[in-house]
C-alpha positions in Angstrom: -2.3 -25.7 -23.2 -3.5 -24.0 -20.5 -1.7 -26.0 -17.6 0.9 -25.8 -19.7 0.8 -22.1 -19.7 0.4 -22.3 -15.9 3.6 -24.2 -15.6 5.8 -22.0 -17.7 4.6 -18.6 -16.4 2.8 -18.9 -13.4 4.3 -21.5 -10.9 7.9 -20.1 -11.3 6.3 -16.7 -9.8 4.8 -18.4 -7.1 7.6 -20.4 -6.4 9.7 -17.3 -5.9 7.2 -15.7 -4.1 6.6 -18.4 -1.5 10.4 -18.7 -0.9 10.7 -14.7 0.0 8.0 -14.7 2.3 9.6 -17.7 3.7 12.9 -15.8 4.0 11.0 -12.6 5.6 9.3 -14.5 8.0 12.9 -16.1 9.1 14.5 -12.6 9.1 11.6 -11.3 11.0 12.0 -13.7 13.9 15.8 -13.3 13.8 15.4 -9.6 13.8 12.4 -9.5 16.3 13.2 -11.7 18.6 15.3 -9.9 21.3 12.9 -6.9 21.1 10.6 -9.3 22.1 12.2 -11.1 24.8 12.9 -7.8 26.4 9.7 -6.2 25.8 8.4 -9.6 27.8 11.1 -9.3 30.9 10.3 -5.4 31.5 6.8 -7.0 31.7 7.5 -9.7 33.9 6.1 -12.2 31.5 7.5 -15.6 31.1 6.6 -16.7 27.4 7.2 -20.3 26.3 9.5 -20.6 22.7 6.1 -20.6 20.6 5.0 -17.9 22.7 7.8 -16.2 22.4 8.2 -16.6 18.7 4.2 -15.3 18.0 5.4 -12.3 20.1 7.9 -11.8 17.8 5.5 -11.5 14.8 2.9 -9.2 16.8 5.1 -6.6 18.1 3.6 -2.8 17.9 6.6 -1.6 16.1 9.3 -4.4 15.1 12.6 -3.7 13.5 11.2 -6.2 10.7 7.5 -6.5 10.0 6.2 -9.6 8.8 4.3 -9.5 5.8 0.9 -10.3 7.6 1.9 -7.4 9.8 2.2 -5.4 6.3 -1.0 -7.0 4.5 -3.4 -5.7 7.3 -1.4 -2.4 7.7 -2.3 -1.8 3.1 -5.8 -2.5 4.1 -6.6 -1.0 7.0 -5.3 2.2 5.0 -6.9 1.6 1.8 -10.2 -0.5 2.8 -11.1 0.3 5.7 -10.4 4.5 5.1 -12.5 7.2 3.2 -10.4 7.5 -0.3 -10.4 11.5 0.4 -8.8 10.7 4.3 -5.7 11.7 5.2 -5.3 8.1 6.7 -5.5 6.4 3.3 -2.4 5.6 1.4 -5.0 5.9 -1.8 -4.8 9.5 -1.2 -1.0 9.7 -1.0 -0.5 7.5 -3.3 -2.7 10.1 -5.8 -0.7 13.1 -4.5 2.5 11.0 -5.0 1.6 9.6 -8.7 0.2 13.3 -10.1 3.6 14.7 -9.5 5.8 11.6 -11.2 3.5 11.8 -14.3 3.8 15.4 -14.2 7.6 15.1 -14.2 7.1 11.7 -16.6 6.1 13.8 -19.2 7.9 16.5 -18.9 11.1 14.3 -18.7 10.1 12.6 -21.6 9.7 15.1 -23.9 13.1 16.9 -23.0 14.9 14.1 -23.4 13.3 13.2 -26.8 13.8 16.7 -27.7 17.4 16.8 -26.6 18.0 13.6 -28.4 17.2 14.4 -32.0 19.2 17.7 -31.1 21.9 15.2 -30.5 21.7 13.0 -33.0 21.1 15.5 -36.0 23.7 18.3 -34.4 27.6 17.4 -33.9 28.1 20.7 -32.0 25.4 19.5 -29.7 26.7 15.7 -29.4 30.0 16.6 -28.6 28.7 20.0 -25.8 26.3 18.2 -24.6 25.9 15.3 -24.1 28.8 14.8 -21.7 27.2 17.3 -19.2 23.9 15.4 -19.8 26.0 12.5 -18.5 27.6 14.5 -15.5 24.0 15.3 -14.6 23.3 12.4 -13.3 26.3 11.9 -10.7 25.3 14.3 -8.6 23.0 12.7 -5.4 19.0 13.4 -5.9 19.1 14.1 -2.2 21.6 16.6 -2.4 19.9 18.1 -5.8 16.2 17.9 -4.3 16.4 20.2 -1.2 18.4 22.9 -3.2 16.1 22.8 -5.7 12.8 23.3 -3.6 14.2 25.9 -1.7 15.0 28.1 -4.9 11.6 27.5 -6.1 10.4 28.5 -2.9 12.1 31.6 -2.6 10.7 32.6 -6.0 7.0 32.1 -5.0 7.0 28.0 -6.9 5.9 25.4 -4.3 3.6 22.4 -4.7 3.2 19.7 -7.6 6.2 21.6 -9.8 9.1 21.3 -7.7 8.3 17.8 -7.1 7.7 17.6 -10.8 11.3 19.2 -11.8 12.8 16.5 -9.4 11.0 13.8 -11.2 11.9 15.5 -14.7 16.0 15.7 -13.5 15.7 11.5 -13.4 13.7 10.3 -16.0 15.1 12.3 -18.9 18.6 10.6 -18.5 17.2 7.2 -19.6 15.3 8.8 -22.4 18.0 10.7 -24.1 20.8 7.7 -23.9 17.7 5.5 -25.1 16.7 7.8 -28.0 20.1 8.4 -29.4 21.0 5.1 -29.0 18.0 4.3 -31.5 17.7 7.1 -33.6 21.5 6.0 -34.6 20.5 2.3 -35.0 19.7 2.3 -38.4 22.1 0.5 -40.9 24.3 2.4 -43.1 22.8 0.4 -46.0 19.1 1.5 -44.9 20.1 5.2 -44.7 21.8 4.7 -48.5 18.5 3.0 -49.6 16.5 6.1 -48.4 19.2 8.5 -49.7 18.6 6.9 -53.4 14.9 7.7 -53.1 16.2 11.3 -52.8 14.3 11.6 -49.0 14.7 14.5 -46.9 16.0 15.1 -43.2 12.5 15.0 -42.3 11.1 11.7 -43.8 14.6 10.5 -43.5 13.8 10.8 -39.2 10.0 10.2 -39.6 10.3 6.8 -42.1 13.0 5.5 -40.6 15.2 6.7 -37.7 11.9 7.2 -35.4 10.9 4.1 -36.3 13.5 2.5 -35.8 14.1 4.1 -32.0 10.7 3.2 -30.4 11.6 -0.3 -29.4 14.7 1.8 -27.0 12.2 4.5 -26.7 9.8 2.4 -24.7 12.8 0.4 -23.0 14.0 4.0 -22.0 10.5 5.0 -20.7 10.0 2.2 -18.0 13.1 2.9 -16.6 12.1 6.8 -17.0 8.7 6.5 -15.3 9.7 3.6 -12.6 12.8 6.4 -12.0 9.9 9.5 -11.7 8.4 7.8 -9.1 11.4 7.6 -6.6 11.6 11.3 -7.7 8.4 12.4 -6.5 9.0 10.4 -3.4 12.5 12.0 -2.5 10.7 15.5 -3.8 8.6 15.2 -1.0 10.8 14.3 1.7 12.5 17.9 2.5 9.0 20.1 2.0 7.9 18.9 5.0 4.6 18.1 3.1 1.7 16.0 4.8 0.2 14.4 1.7 2.1 11.1 -0.4 4.1 8.6 0.1 7.1 10.4 0.9 5.0 12.3 3.9 4.2 9.1 5.0 7.6 7.6 4.7 8.8 10.5 7.2 6.0 10.5 9.7 6.7 6.5 9.9 10.3 7.5 10.2 9.5 10.1 13.4 7.4 8.1 15.6 9.6 4.7 14.6 6.1 2.7 12.8 8.1 0.4 10.8 5.0 -1.2 9.8 3.5 2.2 8.3 7.0 2.9 6.2 6.6 -1.1 5.0 3.5 -0.2 3.9 3.8 2.5 1.9 7.1 1.3 0.7 5.1 -1.6 -0.6 2.7 0.4 -2.1 5.1 2.9 -4.2 6.8 -0.8 -5.4 3.1 -1.6 -6.5 2.6 2.1 -8.3 5.8 1.4 -10.0 4.9 -2.2 -11.2 1.5 -0.7 -12.4 3.2 2.5 -14.3 5.7 0.3 -16.2 2.9 -2.0 -16.8 1.1 1.0 -18.3 3.7 2.0 -20.2 4.4 -2.0 -21.8 0.4 -1.9 -22.8 0.9 1.2 -24.7 4.0 -0.4 -27.0 1.7 -3.5 -27.5 -0.9 -1.1 -29.0 1.9 0.8 -30.8 3.7 -2.4 -32.3 0.2 -3.3 -33.0 -0.5 -0.8 -35.1 3.2 -0.2 -36.4 2.1 -4.2 -37.9 5.3 -5.9 -36.1 4.4 -9.1 -35.8 5.0 -11.2 -32.2 8.4 -13.0 -32.9 9.8 -9.6 -34.3 9.8 -8.2 -30.7 11.4 -11.4 -29.4 
């Protein structure tokens, strides 16, 4: 049983990861080969083909860092330095995650409130929903600097501006998912509740909201990941010295591509962790509601 489970779930992931690593190393060699060759000529070095290949994987500022270089940078920036150090990726990740979680909570609350209003009020559905959709057509890279400048002008700075950018991105999937979920009960179910003389409040809590939970959690997984993107984008135009966005910005200033890729992978790991936590909460809620595993498939 255990061997079958490993073959079914673990082995495909391992094969994909190994294939990605092979492609990555090949791409790093192709992209860094010319740079390594030019540096060797400038220094008057005569390298064998194998030596040139090795140099392509050990450049200080490669065009595309090799996986082992990024792993070494992550290790150096997480294990070899104190968590409170400005050089620690854990410290920078904590700064970004604080804005991410605040923005995610605000976006979730706003999205649920708007969805409830849209489902129960036809005027809100016709007037508000088109504007909600249109708001997502504006590039966040254009919105973020303007929002931060305006908030700084009225004395609001620090965590809140970044959180509001995360809110701007994360509320949309929650609105769409909750509207779809709250409207998911079938007519026969609604008629049955009306037969029982259920009030609108009872109809919401006993039918609409439980039916919307699968849609809500699917939206939350998207929202929490995009909220992290919003927090990172919010750090880019502010000139902050802490956060994964600041780490990316400083790396781009000085051409530290290894630092940039290390920050990107840590950001991806943070997003995966947040999505995993939302999924864990979903499983707990499903268990409390008595949902059987086969019902979730």
